[in-house]
C-alpha positions as CSV (number, residue, x, y, z in Angstrom):
1,M,66.8,-128.9,-114.5
2,E,64.3,-131.5,-115.6
3,I,65.5,-134.7,-114.1
4,P,64.2,-138.3,-113.6
5,E,62.9,-139.2,-110.1
6,E,65.5,-140.3,-107.6
7,L,64.2,-143.9,-107.6
8,D,64.6,-144.1,-111.4
9,L,68.2,-142.8,-111.1
10,I,68.9,-145.4,-108.4
11,S,67.6,-148.1,-110.8
12,L,69.7,-146.7,-113.7
13,F,72.9,-146.4,-111.7
14,E,72.2,-149.5,-109.5
15,S,73.5,-147.3,-106.6
16,I,72.1,-145.5,-103.6
17,P,73.4,-142.0,-103.8
18,K,75.6,-140.4,-101.2
19,R,73.9,-137.2,-100.3
20,K,75.6,-134.1,-99.1
21,D,72.6,-133.1,-96.9
22,K,70.0,-135.7,-96.2
23,S,67.6,-133.2,-94.8
24,D,67.2,-131.5,-98.2
25,S,65.1,-132.9,-100.9
26,F,66.9,-134.8,-103.7
27,Y,66.3,-131.8,-106.1
28,Y,68.1,-129.3,-103.8
29,D,70.8,-131.6,-102.6
30,K,74.1,-132.8,-104.2
31,S,74.1,-136.5,-104.8
32,T,76.9,-138.9,-105.8
33,F,76.2,-142.2,-107.5
34,V,79.0,-144.7,-107.8
35,L,78.9,-147.6,-110.2
36,E,81.4,-149.9,-111.9
37,N,81.9,-152.5,-114.6
38,D,84.8,-154.9,-115.2
39,K,87.2,-152.2,-116.2
40,E,86.0,-148.8,-114.9
41,L,84.6,-147.0,-111.9
42,F,82.0,-144.3,-112.6
43,E,81.2,-141.5,-110.3
44,V,78.1,-139.4,-111.3
45,I,77.6,-136.2,-109.3
46,L,74.2,-134.4,-109.7
47,S,73.1,-131.0,-108.3
48,P,69.8,-130.6,-110.0
49,F,68.9,-127.2,-108.5
50,Y,72.2,-125.8,-109.7
51,H,72.0,-127.5,-113.1
52,E,75.3,-129.3,-112.5
53,F,76.4,-132.7,-113.8
54,T,79.8,-134.3,-113.3
55,L,81.0,-137.6,-114.6
56,I,84.4,-139.1,-113.5
57,V,85.6,-142.4,-115.0
58,K,88.5,-144.2,-113.4
59,D,90.4,-147.3,-114.3
60,R,89.3,-149.9,-111.8
61,C,92.7,-151.4,-111.2
62,T,95.0,-148.3,-111.1
63,K,92.3,-145.7,-110.1
64,E,93.7,-143.4,-112.8
65,T,91.2,-140.9,-114.1
66,L,90.3,-141.7,-117.6
67,S,87.7,-139.1,-118.2
68,Y,86.4,-136.0,-116.3
69,I,83.3,-134.1,-117.6
70,E,81.8,-131.2,-115.6
71,L,78.8,-129.5,-117.1
72,L,77.4,-126.4,-115.3
73,S,74.3,-125.6,-117.3
74,V,72.4,-128.9,-117.9
75,N,68.7,-128.2,-118.6
76,K,67.5,-131.8,-118.8
77,I,68.5,-135.4,-118.2
78,E,66.6,-138.2,-119.9
79,I,67.0,-142.0,-119.3
80,I,67.4,-143.6,-122.7
81,E,68.1,-147.2,-121.6
82,D,68.1,-148.9,-118.3
83,K,69.3,-152.5,-118.5
84,K,71.5,-154.7,-116.4
85,Y,74.6,-154.3,-118.5
86,L,73.9,-151.0,-120.2
87,S,72.6,-147.7,-119.0
88,K,72.3,-144.7,-121.3
89,I,71.3,-141.1,-120.5
90,R,70.9,-138.0,-122.6
91,L,71.9,-134.6,-121.4
92,F,70.6,-131.3,-122.8
93,H,73.4,-128.8,-122.1
94,G,73.7,-125.1,-122.8
95,D,72.3,-121.9,-121.5
96,S,71.6,-120.1,-124.8
97,D,68.8,-119.3,-127.2
98,R,71.2,-120.0,-130.1
99,Y,72.4,-123.5,-129.3
100,E,71.9,-126.6,-127.2
101,S,74.4,-129.5,-126.9
102,I,72.8,-132.9,-126.7
103,I,75.2,-135.5,-125.2
104,E,74.4,-139.2,-124.9
105,L,76.4,-141.3,-122.4
106,A,76.7,-145.1,-122.0
107,L,77.6,-145.6,-118.4
108,K,78.1,-149.4,-118.2
109,P,79.7,-150.4,-121.5
110,N,80.8,-154.0,-121.6
Protein backbone atom coordinates (compact mmCIF):
# COMPACT_ATOMS: atom_id res chain seq x y z
CA MET A 1 0.00 0.00 0.00
CA GLU A 2 1.21 3.48 -0.85
CA ILE A 3 0.60 5.55 2.25
CA PRO A 4 1.65 8.99 3.52
CA GLU A 5 4.41 9.19 6.12
CA GLU A 6 3.39 8.59 9.74
CA LEU A 7 4.03 12.25 10.68
CA ASP A 8 1.75 13.43 7.86
CA LEU A 9 -1.01 11.14 9.16
CA ILE A 10 -0.48 12.41 12.71
CA SER A 11 -0.94 15.96 11.39
CA LEU A 12 -4.01 14.96 9.37
CA PHE A 13 -5.76 13.12 12.20
CA GLU A 14 -4.36 15.38 14.97
CA SER A 15 -3.74 12.19 16.89
CA ILE A 16 -0.80 10.05 17.94
CA PRO A 17 -1.59 6.50 16.83
CA LYS A 18 -1.97 3.65 19.24
CA ARG A 19 0.35 1.00 17.89
CA LYS A 20 -0.12 -2.73 18.26
CA ASP A 21 3.62 -3.44 18.33
CA LYS A 22 5.86 -0.43 18.87
CA SER A 23 8.96 -2.42 17.93
CA ASP A 24 7.71 -2.79 14.33
CA SER A 25 7.99 0.01 11.81
CA PHE A 26 4.82 1.97 11.10
CA TYR A 27 4.37 0.21 7.73
CA TYR A 28 4.35 -3.28 9.27
CA ASP A 29 2.33 -2.39 12.36
CA LYS A 30 -1.39 -1.89 13.02
CA SER A 31 -2.10 1.72 14.04
CA THR A 32 -5.27 3.26 15.43
CA PHE A 33 -5.90 7.01 15.17
CA VAL A 34 -8.72 8.49 17.27
CA LEU A 35 -10.17 11.92 16.50
CA GLU A 36 -13.40 13.76 17.18
CA ASN A 37 -15.50 16.77 16.33
CA ASP A 38 -18.56 18.27 18.07
CA LYS A 39 -20.85 15.37 17.13
CA GLU A 40 -18.78 12.30 16.23
CA LEU A 41 -15.86 10.17 17.31
CA PHE A 42 -13.71 8.73 14.50
CA GLU A 43 -11.48 5.71 14.78
CA VAL A 44 -9.18 5.04 11.83
CA ILE A 45 -7.31 1.73 11.87
CA LEU A 46 -4.49 1.24 9.37
CA SER A 47 -2.49 -1.88 8.56
CA PRO A 48 -0.43 -0.74 5.54
CA PHE A 49 1.43 -4.01 5.00
CA TYR A 50 -1.88 -5.91 4.81
CA HIS A 51 -3.58 -3.16 2.72
CA GLU A 52 -6.30 -2.77 5.38
CA PHE A 53 -8.23 0.38 6.29
CA THR A 54 -11.07 0.57 8.80
CA LEU A 55 -13.16 3.61 9.71
CA ILE A 56 -15.57 3.57 12.63
CA VAL A 57 -17.73 6.63 13.29
CA LYS A 58 -19.66 6.85 16.56
CA ASP A 59 -22.07 9.37 18.04
CA ARG A 60 -20.09 11.36 20.59
CA CYS A 61 -22.86 11.35 23.23
CA THR A 62 -24.40 7.89 22.89
CA LYS A 63 -21.32 6.03 21.55
CA GLU A 64 -23.66 4.38 19.02
CA THR A 65 -21.88 3.26 15.84
CA LEU A 66 -23.06 5.44 12.95
CA SER A 67 -20.81 4.02 10.27
CA TYR A 68 -18.41 1.11 9.91
CA ILE A 69 -16.26 0.69 6.83
CA GLU A 70 -13.65 -2.05 6.51
CA LEU A 71 -11.61 -2.22 3.31
CA LEU A 72 -9.22 -5.14 2.88
CA SER A 73 -7.53 -4.30 -0.41
CA VAL A 74 -6.54 -0.62 -0.30
CA ASN A 75 -3.71 0.09 -2.72
CA LYS A 76 -3.12 3.75 -1.94
CA ILE A 77 -4.09 6.50 0.51
CA GLU A 78 -3.69 10.17 -0.47
CA ILE A 79 -4.14 13.25 1.71
CA ILE A 80 -6.40 15.66 -0.15
CA GLU A 81 -6.82 18.34 2.51
CA ASP A 82 -5.32 18.84 5.96
CA LYS A 83 -6.86 21.81 7.74
CA LYS A 84 -7.88 22.45 11.33
CA TYR A 85 -11.59 21.78 10.78
CA LEU A 86 -11.49 19.56 7.72
CA SER A 87 -9.39 16.57 6.76
CA LYS A 88 -9.94 14.72 3.50
CA ILE A 89 -8.35 11.54 2.27
CA ARG A 90 -8.71 9.56 -0.94
CA LEU A 91 -8.56 5.76 -0.90
CA PHE A 92 -7.83 3.65 -3.95
CA HIS A 93 -9.50 0.31 -3.29
CA GLY A 94 -9.75 -2.89 -5.28
CA ASP A 95 -7.53 -5.77 -6.26
CA SER A 96 -8.47 -6.17 -9.89
CA ASP A 97 -7.26 -5.27 -13.35
CA ARG A 98 -10.85 -4.48 -14.34
CA TYR A 99 -11.85 -1.93 -11.73
CA GLU A 100 -10.66 0.30 -8.91
CA SER A 101 -12.92 2.11 -6.47
CA ILE A 102 -11.86 5.60 -5.47
CA ILE A 103 -13.36 6.75 -2.18
CA GLU A 104 -13.02 10.25 -0.71
CA LEU A 105 -13.67 10.73 2.99
CA ALA A 106 -14.08 13.95 4.98
CA LEU A 107 -13.04 13.07 8.51
CA LYS A 108 -13.80 16.21 10.49
CA PRO A 109 -16.95 17.67 8.99
CA ASN A 110 -18.38 20.65 10.84
